N, C-alpha and C positions, 0 to 999 in steps of 0.2 A: 601937069594932070597926071600920069601914070608915077610920078615919084608919088604924090599922094597916096594913089592907088595903092601904092607896095608897099606903103609904108607901114600898116596894122598887119599885112600877112610878115612882113619883116619881125618886129615885134613881136608876134605870136611864136614866128621859128626859134627869136631868139629865147623867148619864156621857157620851150621848150625844152630848148638844150639846158637852157639854166639847170632846170629842173630836173632831166636826165643827169646830169654831173654831180650833182645834191643827193641821185637816189644810188649812183653810184659809188660815192664818194663814202655813204651812208654803207652801203654794201659793203664795201673796202673796208670800214672801219669793223666793220662785225667782225671779218673774216678775222680781221686782228688777235680782236678783244678773243676768238674762238680758239687762236692760237695758245693765248694766254691763259684760257682755260682748261685746258687739253696739257699742258704742262704741268700745273701745278695737282689735278685730277689724277695725274700720272704720277705723282709724289707722293699722294697723300694715299692714295685709293689700296696701294700695293702693304701699305702696313699692316690693314687689318689684317691679310691673309695668310700672316705668319705660318700663325700655330696652324691652316692647312695646309702651309706648304709642309712644314716640318711632318706632319703625317703624309702627307703625299708620296714624298720622298725618304723617307723612313730616315729625316737628313737631324742634326744638331741644332737648335737656336741663331748659334753662331754661324750656321753656313748660311741658314734661309734668311740672315740680314743680309746676305751678300747680295739679294734681290734684290732691297731697298738701297744700297752704298752703292752699286755700280751705276746705276740710276745719277746715284746726287754726284757721284763722282768725275759722270759725264760730261753732265754739265756743266759745274763747277771748274773742270780743265779746261773745256774744250768752249765756253760761252766766248770768250773776249774774242778769240782766234777765227772763230763763225763768222763773229762780229765785221771783224778786221776784212775777213775773205768776201762778203756782202757789197763792202762795198769796194771790192774792186772786180769783181765777176758780174753784180748787181743784184742785189738785193730780191728784187720780186724772183728773178731766177731759182736763187738759191732759197730763200723761203720756200718754194716751190717742191724743190727738192727733198726740204727737209721735213715739210708735211708726207710726201712719200714713204722716207725712213721712218717718218717716227710711225706710220699707217702700217707700213710693212713689218717692222717690228712688233709693235703691237699683236698683231696674229701672230707671229712667230713666240711671242709669250704664250700666248695661249695654244699654241698647239707644239709646246716643248715637252720633250717623252723623257727630259733628266733635265737636274736641276744644274748641270752647268750649261745645258742649253739655253734654261731660260735665264743667269745671270747674265750669257753673251748679247741673248734679245736685249735686257733690261738696258745694257751699255748701249746699243743701237740706237733702243728706245730717248735714251738720253741724251745720244746725239740730233737726234731728232729734235728733239725739247730744246735743246742749247741753240739750234738754227731759231725756233720759232719763238723765243722767249727774245734774243738778242733782235734778231731784224721785226718783229711785230713791233715791237719801240719804237725801233729806225725809222720805220715808214709811216708812223706816225705825220712825221714830217714834211711828206708828199700825197699826206691822203686829206687830210683836213686844215684848216687856214691856222695862220698864227696867234690867231686870238682865240683857237677854240683849242690851244693844245691843252689847257689846264684840262678840260672835260675830256677828251681821250684821253690821256693819263688817269684820270678819274675811271673811266669804265674801263679800263685794262687791270688797274688796282680791284674793284668788284669782281670782275671775275676772276679774276686769280684768288680774293677770298672765297667765292662762293666753292669754285675746287679744293680750295684747303677743307672747307667745312662738309660741302657734300662726298667728298672722298671714302672717308672712315663709315658711313652709315650706308652710302651707295654699295660700297664691297661689300660691306656685311649682309643687308641683303642679298646679293647676286650670291656670294657665298653658300649661304643657305639654302638659297633655291635651286642651283644651277651647276654650283661649285666651283674650285677657284679660277679656273680656267676663265668663267665667264668676265670676272672682274676685269680684266685684258682685253677679250674680244667684245663689250661694250664698249669701249671705246671707236671703234673702229668705223661704224657708222658716222658719226659724230666727226672723226679726221676728216673720212670722204668727202661731208659736207662743207668742210674748212676747204679741201683742197679747193672744189669746184667754184665757190665763191670767192679765195684769193684767186683764182686762177682767172674766171668773168673780169671782176672788177677793181682789183690793183693795178695801177698804171704802171706801162710799161718804165724798164731799163731806161737810160739815157747810155747809149753807148757811144766807148770812148776810144778813140783812133788806139792801134794798140802801142803807140811809140808813148804815150803821155800815161799810159798806165801801170801802175805802182806794182814792183815784183811782189809776191809773197813773202815773208819773211822764217822762212821754215826752220832755221834754228831757234831764232825766240819763240816761234812755236810749238818746238820740243821743251826748252828751257821753262817755257813758262808754265806748261801740262805738266810736267815734272817737278815743277815746285809746289805747285797746285795740290798733285796726287798727295807729296808728299805731307803737307801739312792738312791737308781735308783726312787723310790716314791716321797722323800725329792724333788730331783731335775727334776719331770716330771711334778708331780701336782701344779695346781694354775696358769697354763698358765700366767706365769712369774713373780706373783703375788707370794713373799715369807714371806706368813701368818705364824699362829702357828703353824698348823698343819703342815708344812714344817719344822720348828723348832724342834718340837718333832719328828716327824719321824729323823734327821737329828740327833737328839740328842739319837735315837737310834742303829742308825748306828753306832756312835762313840762308845757306851758304846758296842755294842754286837761286832765293834771291839777287842778293851779289855777284853773280855771275849774267844773269839775265840783262840787270843795266849795265853790265859790263859793256856786253855783247850787243845791248841795243843802242848805247853811245857810239858806237864803231859801225854799226849795219849801216849800208845804203841806203836802203831802202824797211826802216826797222817794223817790228808790230804794232809799239806802240815807241811814239815820239814822245822824250821825257821833256821837253819842250811845251807840252800843252799841259802840262799840270801845273806851270809857272804864270803866273799874275792873272788868272781863271778864278773864277766858280769850282770849279769841276774834283781838286783836291779839297777843301773844305766840305762838300758836298760829299763825295767817297766816304770819308773820313765819318761825317753826319750818319751815313745813311750802313753802315757798321754799324756805329752804335748802339742804332735804332733798334738793326735787326736784333742784336744781341740781345736787346731789352724784349722785343717780341718772344722772340723765342721763351725767355724766361718764363712767361705766362702759361708754356705751352708742357715745360718741363717742372716749374716748380707746383705749378697751381692743380692737376689731379694730386699728388700726393700730400696737400695740405687740405686739400677737402677731404682727404679720404681720410687723413693719417690725425690731420688737428683737429676735423672737425665732427669726424664720425661721419660724414655722410655717404650711403649706401653706390652704389655701382651709376643707378639710373639717376639719381642726384647729380653725381659728379657730371657726368655728360650730359645733364640739362644746364649745370650751370656751365659749364665749360663751353656748350654752343653759342652763349649769350655772346661774348668775343665775337667772332666769326660772326653772327647774325650782325650786329651793330657795324662791323664795318661791311657788308652786303650793306647794309640802308643806308651806309653814310659816303659809302666810295665816289657815286656820281654827283651827288651832292659838294662832294668835298671839290672835285675838280672844277664845276663852275665856280663855286666862289672864288677858286683860283683864277679861273677869268675874269671874274670881276672886279678882283678886289686887289689883284698883282700874289705873284709867284711869290720873292726874298719875303714878303709880309705875313706870306701864309705859312712860307719855313717855320718861321718864329715863334708866332702862334700855336703850330702845331706841335712843334716841341714843348712850349710852356704845359699847354694841356697833357702833354707825355709824361713831364713831369711833375704834376698833379697828381695823375694819375698815379705814378711811381708810389712817392710817395704817400698817396692816402692806401694802396696797398699794402705798405710795409703797416702801416699805424693803425687805419680802422679793423680790419679783421679783427686785429684783438680783443678787442671791446664790443664787435658788431657782428663778428664769424661772416655767414657767406651775404647777409647784407650789406657788413664792409666790403668784402669782395665784389663783389657786383659794382658795387658805385665806382671803385677804383679801376673795374675792366671799362665803364660806361665813361669814364673820361678820356681812359690812356686809349680805347679803340679809334674813338673818331680822331683824338688828337695824331693816331699815329697814318690813318686814310687823310689828311691833312696833309702831315709832314708829306706821304709818299708822291700825292697828286703835285705838290708845289715842289718838292727837290727835282723830280723828274723834268718837272717843266722848266724851273732853274737850269739844269743841265742840257735839255734836248732842244730848248726853244733858239738859241743862237748859234749851236753846233754848225759846223762847215757839212757842207752836205755828202761830200766826199769821206767824212768822219765820224757819219752819223751810227754807222753801224758798229764799229769799235767805240764808240762813244756809250752805246746802250749797253755793248758786251761789258763794258768794263761796271758800269753801273748794275746792272743787275748780278755781277760777280760781286761786287760787294754787301750787296745785300744778302747772297748766300754765304757768302765767309761770315759777315753778322750770325746769322741762322748757324754755322757750326761752333763759329766760338760759342754765342749764346749757350748752347745743347752743352758741352763738353765745362767751359770754364765758368757758369755761373752756376751749374749746376754740381761743382764742383765747389761752390763758394758755399750751396744751400747745404750740402753735406757737413763741409766744416763747420758752419754753424751750427747745425742741428747736433754735433757733438757728439754722433751713434755711428756707432759701426758698417751696420746696417740700414739705410733709412727704412726700408719696409717694416721695418719692427720698432722704429722710435718709439717714444712716446708722446702724446699728444705737448706738449709743454716743449719737448724739444723740438719739437717738427714746428711750432707756433714761430719759437725764438729764431729759427734756421729761415722761415718765409719774411719777418719782421728784418734782417740784417740782410737776407737777399734783395729786398726790393728796398731796401736804403742804397745798396750800393748800386744798383737798375735807376735809382732816382737820379743818385752822382754821375751816372753815365749820361743822361740824357742832360743834366744841367751843363752838362761838357760841351753835349752838341748845342746847347741853347747860348753859351757863350758865343761859338764858334758860327753861329749863325749871325747874334745881331752884330759881332765884330766883322765880318762878311758884308753884312749888309749897309754897314756902314761906312767899309772901305768901297763898296759901288757907288755909294750915292758921292763921295767926293770925288 
């Protein structure tokens, strides 16, 4: 009788525990999503403040640009290393430290009395953002079940799109109302909320015996950071002009990559084990991610010039048209993740890339005949394809990765996206300028800009088509 009478109570306790665990998992996922939101918001919000910073510090535009560049360099050069460090010391522990660094440096940015201090604080903010980006994705495996990985990745993609879309408008409003310092200080309350949620709900790290804990690869970290910094600088300085300094930096990056590979092959506990790229989906997924990010950045680089110079739209209309892509990305991010969970990640990688190929070729062809409408049609196909690819590709890479490699793998995956964005801004911008056959693209004729648009997105369509072939081949190998 005692067993029978206690059974309903036991079931009630089990249901209560299950509900509490579900709620904790949801809040943990919210904290990871906020990490992604803050990182992307800090990237985009500073761009709109550059004119105000040149006035406030009596600086040139090139000097003020380092406020943006310092953040991007820190994220790009450190994201792999902090991901690996999280695998070694504990992802939750390091993520909390990263949020603290991000929050404190945001305060320092808002209080900086000199431009060089602001640039240094932005570099520290980039370090915090690198930790948040790498370990947010890596922590999904401990937060949700494998069957819901796609939905979680879709949510992270949505928050990234929201941050990118809101940054310029929120930053502009804050600067107009309260001055440039407010665009950094306004981030602080949301960062504090993120820390509280992460500290409260993220699952505790599993402790490893010191004897089994791998050592951190200091030499590999220094070599990789230097190589990535050289490449990022080669692609960003010179404002579109690839001069002698760019060539030197690019040569240094190539040399650094070779030295890094040799060092990792000989290291006892390497930062990146080169064998992880053999016989797995990681290598093709990274290449596809670079190609896709390159094309996505092309829309931000080429789109405004085409809409303004090629179609003659005023600034307000250009802003409205350019907002359509991020809005579609926000609307389709979470549904894309659910589709991935339901229909399978490998198939959705292929479908996402197919949509992006169609969208890129539509942008190459339709605007010439249909103007802004043709442009919007292309964006309406490209944007959901991108979100579907992101959710599916991230799921393919992260779903089956070993628990002790999640931070490193997430860092490499985020790095591939950053490299694609940097390359897209530089290389595809150069393709556009060359195809327009104009010394100064800001004064080029409407016909020249339209031709440049056609050629650039034809090239973009070719890049995505290469990624699509890779995805189909990778899926065929997986089936065999």
